[in-house]
C-alpha positions as CSV (number, residue, x, y, z in Angstrom):
1,M,92.8,97.5,103.2
2,S,92.0,97.8,106.8
3,Y,94.2,96.4,109.5
4,L,94.4,95.8,113.3
5,T,96.9,97.6,115.5
6,P,97.3,98.4,119.2
7,Q,94.9,101.1,120.5
8,A,97.8,103.0,122.2
9,R,101.2,102.5,123.7
10,G,101.3,100.6,126.9
11,G,102.5,97.4,128.5
12,V,103.0,95.1,131.4
13,T,105.8,93.8,133.7
14,T,106.0,90.1,134.4
15,E,108.2,88.2,136.8
16,V,109.2,84.6,135.9
17,M,111.5,82.6,138.2
18,G,113.2,85.8,139.5
19,S,113.7,87.5,136.1
20,R,111.7,90.6,135.3
21,F,110.2,91.0,131.8
22,I,109.0,94.6,131.0
23,A,107.0,94.5,127.7
24,V,106.0,97.7,125.9
25,V,103.9,97.7,122.7
26,A,102.8,100.5,120.5
27,P,101.2,101.4,117.1
28,I,103.7,102.8,114.6
29,D,103.4,104.9,111.5
30,S,106.7,103.9,110.0
31,A,109.4,101.3,110.4
32,A,111.6,104.0,111.9
33,E,109.3,104.4,114.8
34,A,110.1,100.9,116.0
35,S,113.8,102.0,116.4
36,L,112.6,105.0,118.5
37,L,110.7,102.7,120.8
38,L,113.8,100.5,121.2
39,A,116.0,103.6,121.9
40,E,113.6,104.9,124.5
41,S,113.6,101.5,126.2
42,Q,117.4,101.3,126.2
43,A,117.6,104.8,127.7
44,E,115.1,104.0,130.4
45,H,116.6,100.7,131.3
46,P,120.4,101.0,130.6
47,D,121.3,98.2,133.1
48,A,118.9,95.6,131.7
49,S,120.3,92.3,130.6
50,H,118.5,92.2,127.2
51,H,116.4,94.5,125.1
52,C,114.6,92.2,122.7
53,W,112.3,93.6,120.0
54,A,110.1,92.9,117.1
55,F,107.9,94.9,114.7
56,R,105.7,94.6,111.7
57,F,105.0,97.4,109.3
58,D,103.0,96.0,106.3
59,D,105.5,93.6,104.6
60,I,108.5,94.7,106.7
61,M,109.0,92.4,109.6
62,R,112.1,92.4,111.9
63,F,113.1,91.1,115.3
64,S,116.1,90.6,117.5
65,D,117.0,88.3,120.4
66,D,119.6,90.7,121.7
67,G,121.9,88.1,123.2
68,E,119.3,85.5,124.2
69,P,119.6,82.1,122.6
70,G,118.5,82.2,118.9
71,G,114.8,82.0,118.3
72,T,113.8,82.3,121.9
73,A,112.8,86.0,122.1
74,G,112.4,88.2,119.0
75,R,110.8,85.6,116.8
76,P,108.2,84.5,119.4
77,M,107.3,88.1,119.9
78,L,106.7,88.6,116.2
79,E,104.7,85.4,116.1
80,V,102.3,86.9,118.6
81,M,101.7,89.8,116.2
82,L,101.2,87.4,113.3
83,K,98.9,85.1,115.2
84,R,96.7,88.0,116.2
85,E,96.9,89.5,112.7
86,L,98.3,92.8,114.0
87,N,100.0,95.3,111.7
88,R,102.0,98.5,112.0
89,C,103.0,97.8,115.6
90,A,106.2,97.3,117.6
91,A,107.1,95.5,120.8
92,V,110.1,95.7,123.1
93,V,110.7,93.4,126.0
94,V,113.4,94.3,128.6
95,R,114.7,91.5,130.7
96,Y,116.4,91.9,134.1
97,F,118.1,88.5,134.7
98,G,117.1,87.0,138.0
99,G,119.8,84.4,138.4
100,R,118.0,81.3,137.2
101,K,118.1,80.1,133.6
102,L,114.7,79.4,132.0
103,G,115.7,77.2,129.2
104,A,114.7,77.7,125.6
105,G,111.1,76.8,126.1
106,G,110.8,78.9,129.2
107,L,112.3,81.9,127.4
108,V,109.9,81.5,124.4
109,R,106.9,81.4,126.8
110,A,108.2,84.3,128.9
111,Y,108.8,86.6,125.9
112,S,105.7,85.7,123.9
113,G,103.6,85.7,127.1
114,A,104.8,89.2,128.0
115,V,104.0,90.6,124.6
116,A,100.6,88.9,124.5
117,R,99.7,90.4,127.9
118,A,100.8,93.8,126.8
119,F,98.5,93.7,123.7
120,D,95.7,92.5,126.0
121,A,96.3,95.5,128.3
122,V,96.2,98.2,125.6
123,G,93.5,96.6,123.4
124,V,93.2,96.6,119.6
125,R,91.5,98.9,117.1
126,E,90.8,98.5,113.4
127,V,92.3,101.2,111.1
128,R,91.0,101.9,107.6
129,P,93.1,103.8,105.0
130,R,91.2,106.9,103.7
131,V,91.7,109.0,100.6
132,T,90.3,112.5,99.8
133,L,89.4,112.9,96.1
134,R,88.8,115.9,93.9
135,I,86.1,115.2,91.3
136,K,85.2,117.3,88.3
137,A,82.3,116.8,85.9
138,P,80.6,118.8,83.2
139,F,77.4,120.8,84.1
140,A,75.2,118.2,82.3
141,F,76.1,115.5,84.8
142,A,76.3,117.6,88.0
143,D,73.0,116.3,89.5
144,A,73.8,112.6,88.9
145,V,77.3,113.0,90.3
146,L,76.1,114.8,93.4
147,R,73.5,112.1,94.1
148,A,76.2,109.4,93.7
149,L,78.6,111.3,96.1
150,D,75.9,111.9,98.7
151,G,77.1,114.7,101.0
152,A,80.3,115.7,99.3
153,E,81.5,119.3,99.5
154,A,80.7,120.8,96.1
155,G,80.9,123.9,94.0
156,F,81.2,125.0,90.4
157,D,83.8,126.5,88.2
158,E,83.6,127.7,84.5
159,K,83.6,124.1,83.3
160,G,81.2,122.4,85.7
161,L,81.0,120.6,89.0
162,V,83.9,120.5,91.4
163,A,83.5,118.2,94.4
164,T,85.6,116.9,97.2
165,V,84.9,113.6,99.1
166,T,86.8,111.4,101.5
167,V,86.3,107.6,101.2
168,D,87.8,104.4,102.2
169,A,90.8,103.8,99.9
170,A,89.4,100.3,99.1
171,A,86.2,102.0,97.7
172,R,88.0,104.4,95.4
173,S,88.1,102.1,92.3
174,A,84.4,101.3,92.6
175,L,83.6,105.0,92.9
176,E,85.7,105.9,89.8
177,T,83.9,103.2,87.8
178,R,80.5,104.5,88.9
179,L,81.3,108.1,88.0
180,A,82.7,107.1,84.6
181,E,79.4,105.3,83.9
182,L,77.3,108.3,85.0
183,T,79.3,110.8,83.0
184,R,80.2,108.7,79.9
185,G,83.8,108.9,80.9
186,E,84.0,112.7,81.2
187,A,84.5,112.9,85.0
188,T,88.0,113.3,86.4
189,V,89.0,111.9,89.8
190,K,92.3,112.8,91.5
191,P,93.5,112.5,95.1
192,T,94.0,115.8,96.8
193,V,96.5,114.4,99.4
194,E,98.3,111.2,100.1
195,P,96.1,108.4,101.6
196,T,95.8,108.6,105.4
197,V,94.5,106.2,108.0
198,E,91.5,106.6,110.2
199,P,90.6,104.5,113.2
200,T,87.1,103.0,113.4
201,A,87.0,103.9,117.1
202,A,89.0,106.2,119.3
203,P,91.5,104.7,121.7
204,T,90.0,104.0,125.1
205,V,93.1,103.4,127.1
206,E,96.0,105.7,128.2
207,P,99.5,104.9,127.1
208,T,100.7,103.9,130.6
209,V,102.4,100.8,131.9
210,E,100.3,98.3,133.8
211,L,102.1,96.2,136.3
212,T,101.4,92.5,136.8
213,V,103.5,89.9,138.5
214,E,103.3,86.2,137.4
215,S,105.1,83.2,138.7
216,A,106.8,80.7,136.3
217,L,103.9,78.3,136.7
218,E,101.4,80.9,135.6
219,A,103.3,81.9,132.5
220,P,101.1,81.0,129.4
221,E,102.1,78.0,127.4
222,E,101.5,80.0,124.2
223,A,100.7,83.6,123.2
């Protein structure tokens, strides 16, 4: 299945009632990469008041308020990802306390708004899982199989056709069914490597931090 994820790492800095919120978002290839993003943030901002975070990697979803009142930071950050149907992504928001309390509602808006602006800044891309298949078929079915594969790398061994093709993972089952029909069940289809992912478009932004400053009144009501 395809999914949406940030185009690149990047983020924004927002000021709300004297507190600075530095949000960084990034695509991730594993849940462990979310921990790396947090560790980098902590190393870069060792004096910050809070390092709140959230990530989603397929069915794995985690978040932390890091000392903020429960439910006012990490969960709202994750909700932004869920609302935008983003996957395999992580977010960290660093807060430098400015001396004025924002209240629960103000914190929810500040953290969710910071993450939403960060996703807006880096943009989103669609990623499709891909799989490379090795296909073998007897000589008698070579022409029919090659027509079905349309452009696959192909050759022959002592038993018949040997072809390699890369397709969307979601299309694999339909291809196997089609080849079975064409070869009366004599074709074999096996993956040559583990499934990979391929973006539908290359990233168009650099993984740098964009600076914006907002007042409390300009903070969005919702992500």
